N, C-alpha and C positions, 0 to 999 in steps of 0.2 A: 525027137526034138534036141537041137544042139545048144549047148549054155558055154556060153563065152566068156571067160573071167578075167576082170579087169586087171590089166598091168601084166599079163601074160601073152607072149608072141606064139603065132600059130606058126606053124612052117610056112616059108612065102613070106610072112610078114617082118617088116622094118623091126629092129630094136630100138624101141622109142625111149629107152633108157638113156641112149648115148647122144650126144650134142653133136650137130653137124659140124666139123672143123676141117679149116684149111690148113696147108701145110706150112703155113706162114710160122716162122719162128723167131724168137727173138734174139736179137744180136749179143755176142758175149758182152759188150759195150753197156747194153741195155740192160742184161741181168746185174751187172757192177753198179748201176745207176740204181736199180730198184734196190739192193741191200744198203748202198749208202744213204737214199733218200730216207730209208727205215731210220738209221742211224740219227737223222738230223732232223726227222720231221720234214722233210721235204715234199717235194714235188717233181715228176718227171712228166713230160710230153712225149708221148709215143704215135708215130704214125707208119704206115704202111709205105715202104718204098723198095719197090722191084718185089722180092720173095721174102723180105723180112719185115721184121718191126723193130725200128730205130727209133731209141730213147734220146731225150733232151734234158738235161736238169734247168731246171727253171727258175730256181730261188738262190739269191747267195744267204751265205750263215747268217746276217742279220735280218733277213726277211724270215728265215727259218722259225728263228724264236717268235714269230707272231703264233696266234691262236689260227688253227684252219680255217676259221670262218671268214677270216679275214684275207688268207691266201685265196679260199674260194672265190672272193670278190672280185681279186686281180685277174682270175681268169680271161675273163670276158676280152681283155685287152690283148691275149696271147693266141686269139684265135682269127681268122677273117670269115667271110660269109660262104666260102665254097669248100675249103679245103677239112675233111675229116681228121680228128685227131681222138687220144685216150689221154684223159689226164688219171695219172695215178699219185693221188693226195694221200700222204699220212697224216691221220688225224693226229695218234700218238704211236708210241712202238708196236707193232702188230695190227694196227687199225688202219686197214685202206679205204678211201673212198673211191671208187674207179669210175669216172666221169666219160661218157661216152658220147661225143659230140659231133652229129653227123646233120648237116644242115638240110634244110628241106630240099633244096634243089639239087642235092646229090643224086649220081646216076643209081638206077636200081644195082647196078653190077657193085659197086662201090659199097651201097648200104651192106650188101651181102657178105661182101669181103670183109668188112670190120666186123660184123655179127658172128662170122665163122670164125673168126681169129681171137677173140674174147677169149675162149676156152684155153687156148695158147698164151695168152699174156697171165690168163689166171694161173694158169701153170705153172709160168716163171715166178710169179709172185710167192705162189706157197712154196717154190724150191728154194728161191734167195730168203725168206722171211719164213723162219718155222711158226707153226700154232698161228699163222695171220687170219684175221678176220677180215671178210672182204664185202663191202656194201657196194651196190653200182646205181648209179644216176645217170639215166639217159636223157639228153637233150638234143634239140634241135634248132635253137636260136641262141646266138650269144646273150641274150638278154635274160636267158634262163641260168647264165652262171654266175650267181650269188646266193648268199646265204638266205635273203628273204626267199627267194623263188624256191630254192632248197625246200626249206621246212614249210613253204606252203603247199608243196607236194607231197612231202613226207608226211603232214598231218591231214590229208585228206581222206575221210573215213570211206571204209568200204559202203556201196550202196545196199539199202537193209532190202528184206524180201518182205511181202505185204504182211506175213505173221509176225515179222520182227518189228514192223510197225505197231501192230495192233498190240 
C-alpha cells in the first residue's frame, strides 16, 4: 500500500509551493514610482512593455489626498477595452490594493503573461515598501473598477455545504 502525504512532492513531481513566474521584471523607474506612491498614498498603472513591467504615475498631489475609494472610482477612465494593466493603489502607507485588469477579449498568451508577472510585481512592491500588506482584486470589465463593485465582490459569502446549511 502506498500512502502519499499532502503537500509533499515525490521525486519527479513539480514543486507546487512555487508560483510560475515570468522573467519580466520592473524597471528602476517603476520601483521608484512604487516607493513614491507609498509616500503619497498614490496609484501607478503598470503595463508589460517588451520584457519589462513599466509604471506610470496616475494622480497629482491634490488627487492623492482623496480617499482610496474615490481613486478606485476614477480608474475605469484610465483603461481601454483591449489593453491589460495592473494598478498599484495605495490605500494608506504599507497597504496596497493590487488591481489586475485583463479584458475578456485578451489573448490567452497575454493573460498568462500578466498572471505569471504578478509575483515579480509583488516582490518589487515588497522591496520598495517594508512590511507592506497586499490585497489582490482581479477584474475583466472596466465597470468593475468602482468601489461599489469592489465591496460587492469582497462581501460575497463562501458557498455553504449541506451540513453548514442544516
